C-alpha positions in Angstrom: 39.8 62.3 1.8 42.8 61.9 4.3 44.3 58.4 4.4 47.3 57.8 6.9 50.2 55.0 5.3 52.1 53.6 8.6 54.3 51.9 5.7 56.0 54.9 5.5 58.2 56.8 8.2 57.5 60.3 7.1 53.9 62.0 7.1 52.4 61.9 3.3 50.5 63.7 1.2 49.7 62.5 -2.0 47.5 63.4 -4.9 46.2 60.3 -7.0 43.5 59.5 -8.4 41.7 55.7 -8.6 38.2 55.3 -10.8 35.6 52.3 -9.9 34.5 50.4 -13.2 31.8 52.9 -13.8 33.9 56.0 -13.5 31.8 57.2 -10.5 34.3 57.0 -7.4 37.5 58.3 -7.2 40.0 58.6 -4.5 42.3 61.6 -3.8 45.4 61.8 -1.8 48.0 64.2 -1.5 51.7 63.6 -1.6 55.4 64.1 -2.8 57.2 60.8 -2.3 60.3 59.8 -3.8 60.7 57.3 -6.7 60.8 54.6 -4.9 57.8 54.8 -2.7 56.1 55.6 -5.4 56.6 52.6 -7.1 54.7 50.9 -3.8 51.9 53.3 -4.3 51.3 52.3 -7.5 51.3 48.7 -6.3 49.3 49.2 -3.3 46.7 51.1 -6.1 46.7 48.0 -8.5 45.7 45.6 -5.9 42.8 47.9 -4.7 41.5 48.5 -8.6 41.7 44.5 -8.5 39.5 43.9 -5.5 37.5 46.7 -7.0 37.1 44.9 -10.3 36.3 41.4 -8.8 34.0 42.8 -6.6 32.0 44.1 -9.7 32.0 40.9 -11.5 30.8 39.2 -8.4 27.9 41.1 -8.6 27.4 40.9 -12.2 27.3 37.0 -11.7 25.0 37.4 -9.3 22.7 39.1 -11.6 23.4 36.7 -14.2 22.7 33.4 -12.0 19.2 35.3 -10.8 17.7 35.8 -13.9 18.9 31.9 -14.7 17.0 30.6 -11.5 13.8 33.1 -12.8 14.1 31.4 -15.9 13.9 27.8 -14.8 10.9 28.6 -12.1 8.9 29.4 -15.0 9.7 26.4 -16.6 9.0 24.4 -13.5 5.5 26.2 -13.2 4.7 25.6 -17.3 5.9 21.4 -17.1 3.9 21.5 -13.8 0.9 23.0 -15.3 1.2 20.3 -18.5 1.2 17.5 -16.1 -1.7 18.5 -14.2 -3.7 19.0 -17.4 -3.0 15.5 -18.6 -3.5 14.0 -15.1 -6.9 15.9 -15.6 -7.4 14.4 -18.7 -6.9 11.0 -17.5 -9.1 11.4 -14.4 -12.2 12.7 -16.9 -11.2 9.9 -19.8 -11.7 7.4 -16.5 -14.9 8.6 -15.6 -16.7 8.7 -19.1 -15.9 5.0 -19.2 -17.3 4.2 -15.9 -20.2 6.1 -16.8 -20.0 4.0 -20.3 -19.6 0.7 -18.8 -22.7 1.6 -16.3 -25.0 2.5 -19.2 -24.1 -0.5 -21.4 -24.7 -2.6 -17.9 -28.5 -1.0 -18.0 -29.2 -0.3 -21.5 -29.4 -3.3 -23.3 -31.7 -4.1 -26.2 -33.2 -7.0 -24.7 -33.9 -7.1 -21.4 -33.3 -10.4 -20.7 -30.3 -10.6 -22.1 -27.6 -10.6 -19.3 -23.6 -9.0 -20.0 -20.8 -11.1 -19.0 -17.5 -9.4 -17.7 -15.2 -8.1 -20.5 -12.3 -10.5 -20.7 -11.0 -13.1 -23.6 -13.7 -15.7 -24.6 -12.2 -19.0 -24.3 -15.4 -20.0 -26.1 -18.0 -18.8 -28.5 -21.5 -19.1 -27.2 -24.0 -18.3 -30.0 -25.9 -15.2 -29.6 -29.2 -15.7 -31.9 -29.7 -12.1 -33.4 -33.0 -10.3 -33.9 -34.3 -9.2 -36.9 -34.3 -5.8 -35.3 -30.2 -6.2 -35.1 -29.7 -8.0 -38.7 -31.3 -4.6 -40.2 -29.0 -2.6 -38.0 -25.6 -4.2 -39.0 -26.5 -2.9 -42.5 -26.4 1.0 -41.1 -23.7 2.9 -40.5 -25.3 4.2 -37.4 -25.1 0.6 -35.7 -24.2 1.2 -32.3 -21.1 -0.7 -31.4 -20.8 0.0 -27.6 -23.9 -2.6 -27.2 -22.1 -5.7 -27.8 -20.2 -8.0 -25.9 -17.6 -10.0 -27.3 -19.2 -13.2 -28.4 -22.0 -11.2 -29.3 -19.6 -9.4 -31.8 -18.5 -12.4 -32.9 -21.8 -13.8 -34.1 -22.5 -10.6 -35.9 -19.2 -11.2 -37.7 -20.2 -14.3 -38.7 -23.3 -13.5 -39.6 -22.3 -10.7 -42.0 -19.8 -13.1 -43.7 -22.2 -15.5 -44.5 -25.1 -12.9 -45.6 -22.3 -11.9 -48.6 -22.1 -15.6 -49.3 -18.6 -16.1 -47.6 -17.0 -18.7 -45.5 -16.0 -17.9 -41.8 -14.0 -19.2 -38.9 -14.4 -18.0 -35.6 -10.9 -19.2 -34.6 -9.7 -16.9 -37.2 -10.4 -14.0 -34.8 -10.4 -13.7 -31.7 -9.8 -11.5 -28.4 -6.2 -13.2 -28.5 -5.3 -12.1 -31.6 -5.9 -8.3 -30.8 -4.3 -7.1 -27.9 -6.4 -4.9 -24.8 -5.4 -1.5 -26.3 -7.6 1.3 -25.8 -8.2 2.0 -29.0 -6.6 -0.5 -31.5 -8.8 -3.8 -30.3 -11.4 -5.8 -31.3 -14.0 -3.3 -30.9 -12.2 -1.3 -33.2 -11.6 -4.5 -35.4 -15.4 -4.8 -35.4 -16.4 -1.5 -35.8 -14.3 -1.2 -39.2 -15.6 -4.6 -40.6 -19.4 -3.7 -39.6 -19.1 -0.4 -41.5 -17.4 -2.2 -44.4 -20.7 -4.6 -44.7 -22.8 -1.4 -44.1 -20.8 0.3 -47.3 -21.0 -3.0 -49.8 -25.1 -3.3 -49.1 -26.1 0.5 -49.0 -23.9 0.9 -52.2 -24.8 -2.5 -53.6 -21.1 -3.2 -54.3 -22.1 -7.1 -54.9 -23.5 -5.7 -58.1 -19.9 -4.0 -59.1 -17.4 -6.4 -57.4 -16.3 -10.0 -57.9 -17.4 -12.1 -55.0 -13.5 -12.1 -54.7 -13.5 -8.4 -54.2 -15.8 -8.6 -51.3 -13.9 -11.5 -49.6 -10.7 -9.5 -49.9 -12.5 -6.1 -48.5 -14.2 -7.9 -45.4 -11.1 -9.9 -45.0 -9.0 -6.7 -44.8 -11.0 -5.1 -42.6 -11.2 -7.9 -39.9 -7.1 -8.4 -40.2 -6.3 -4.4 -40.6 -5.2 -4.0 -36.9 -4.0 -7.7 -35.9 -2.1 -7.8 -32.6 -1.5 -3.7 -32.5 0.7 -3.1 -29.7 -0.8 0.5 -29.4 2.1 2.1 -30.5 2.1 3.8 -34.2 4.3 4.0 -36.7 6.2 7.1 -35.7 7.0 5.8 -32.2 8.1 2.7 -34.2 10.6 4.3 -36.1 11.6 7.0 -33.3 12.4 4.4 -30.6 14.2 1.8 -33.5 11.7 -0.6 -32.4 12.0 -4.6 -33.4 8.9 -4.2 -36.2 10.9 -0.7 -37.5 14.6 -2.3 -38.0 12.5 -5.6 -39.5 10.4 -3.6 -42.0 13.3 -1.2 -42.9 10.7 2.1 -40.9 8.4 1.2 -44.2 5.0 0.7 -42.9 5.9 -1.4 -39.7 2.7 -2.2 -38.3 1.1 -2.9 -41.0 3.4 -5.1 -43.0 3.3 -6.8 -38.9 -0.8 -7.1 -38.9 -0.8 -8.5 -42.8 2.2 -11.1 -41.6 0.2 -12.3 -38.3 -2.9 -12.4 -40.4 -1.5 -15.0 -42.9 0.9 -16.8 -40.1 -2.9 -17.5 -38.7 -4.4 -18.7 -42.1 -1.5 -21.1 -42.3 -3.3 -23.1 -39.7 -5.2 -26.2 -41.4 -8.2 -24.8 -38.8 -8.4 -21.5 -39.7 -7.4 -21.7 -43.6 -10.3 -20.2 -45.1 -8.8 -19.8 -48.2 -8.7 -23.5 -48.5 -11.2 -24.0 -51.2 -9.6 -21.9 -54.0 -7.2 -22.8 -56.3 -3.2 -21.9 -56.0 -3.6 -19.2 -58.6 -7.3 -17.7 -56.6 -5.3 -17.6 -53.0 -2.2 -15.6 -54.5 -4.8 -12.6 -56.0 -6.4 -12.8 -52.6 -3.8 -12.7 -50.6 -1.9 -9.7 -52.6 -5.3 -8.2 -52.3 -5.6 -8.2 -49.1 -2.0 -6.9 -48.4 -2.6 -4.4 -50.8 -6.1 -2.9 -48.6 -4.1 -3.3 -45.0 -0.7 -1.4 -46.2 -3.9 1.2 -47.6 -4.5 1.7 -43.6 -1.1 3.5 -43.5 -2.1 7.3 -42.8 1.2 8.1 -44.2 0.0 7.1 -47.5 -3.3 9.1 -47.1 -2.3 12.0 -50.0 -0.9 9.2 -52.5 -3.4 7.3 -52.5 -6.3 10.2 -52.6 -4.3 11.8 -55.7 -4.7 8.8 -57.2 -8.3 8.1 -56.6 -9.0 11.8 -58.0 -7.5 11.2 -61.3 -9.5 7.9 -62.1 -13.0 9.0 -60.0 -14.0 10.8 -62.8 -13.6 8.4 -65.8 -13.9 5.4 -63.3 -13.8 1.9 -65.0 -15.3 -1.3 -62.9 -13.7 -3.4 -65.7 -10.2 -1.7 -65.1 -8.2 -3.7 -62.6 -6.6 -0.9 -61.4 -9.2 1.3 -60.6 -11.2 -1.3 -58.8 -7.9 -1.6 -56.8 -7.7 1.9 -56.3 -11.9 1.7 -55.4 -10.8 -0.9 -52.6 -8.1 0.7 -50.9 -10.7 3.9 -50.4 -13.3 2.0 -49.1 -10.6 0.3 -46.6 -9.7 3.8 -45.5 -12.9 5.4 -45.5 -14.2 2.2 -43.0 -10.9 3.0 -40.8 -11.8 6.6 -39.9 -15.7 5.7 -40.1 -16.0 7.2 -36.2 -16.6 10.6 -37.2 -19.9 9.5 -39.5 -21.3 7.6 -36.8 -24.3 9.0 -34.4 -22.2 11.4 -31.7 -23.0 9.2 -29.0 -21.1 6.3 -30.8 -18.5 8.4 -32.3 -17.6 10.6 -28.9 -16.7 7.5 -27.1 -13.7 6.6 -29.9 -12.4 9.9 -29.0 -11.6 9.5 -25.3 -10.0 5.5 -26.2 -7.9 7.6 -28.5 -6.8 9.8 -26.4 -5.9 7.7 -23.4 -4.1 5.3 -25.8 -2.1 8.4 -26.9 -1.4 9.6 -23.6 -0.1 6.3 -22.8 2.4 6.3 -25.7 3.7 9.5 -25.0 4.3 8.6 -21.1 6.5 5.5 -22.5 8.1 7.6 -24.8 9.3 10.4 -22.6 
């Protein structure tokens, strides 16, 4: 290639080679020049080389930016799919809940019975239990979705009285259970009804003392009092007031215990007023032990302890009895899975709804 450079007074015929960064490009010039003009040439060629180098770096940068943009687009697409899936789940849950409410409105056991709107019950209208309902309460297949709040309270009262226990309705009301999708008053009733049925089906009154029966039933009723709808993992990671108060050790279960005995400390709610101080101490400790056992973080520990005792179980050993009571309340707490499908399945939707609610707040 011939190049004319107007910078010089004489015609130049230079022979020089300039390679690019890939080695694929060169420029040849033919010349005979003096030393000072040779230096000028060198400066010019250096500047040209720098321009080529910058051009190639820009191309590399463009390639890198393009690759990063492609990765970001893929991530946005994946995240968008997750949002769509979550929204679809929420819509499906909403439809199922509507179908459930519709079914409950039309399929009651008694034709004359009227549903009241779901709300906190300020008063306690008595519901007379039929013999069919009384018999059904003793079975794990009992359908907990067919009953309104005041009717569940009537059922709870019957269970306590049937076991020879004292019951005060003011101890348990909707004001003490929040309106969560899963951890609500219906879940409390579900767990207590399963405990009642296990007491009858396993003839536990023949093995346990009356105080033990009282502890089992009361722990079941109170095991999720004032549950906020956010699990222990959330409480600890978010450093909530409950987690700080209880030093990250079963914050929810400790809170349920505290709320329960705050309620029982009120004169009109003290179902233990007829017990002497030593008996009350035993009941309080037993109830706290069972509620704390519902923390799933302790599942392995409790199960291992029970396995060590079960082959040589001794009903006269207090430690064995306490371990069995802990296993019983754990079974009742997660008993939805052993109920009929039409009873168990709606609880899955409720649990998912509560989980998604927690995820939205945490994220």
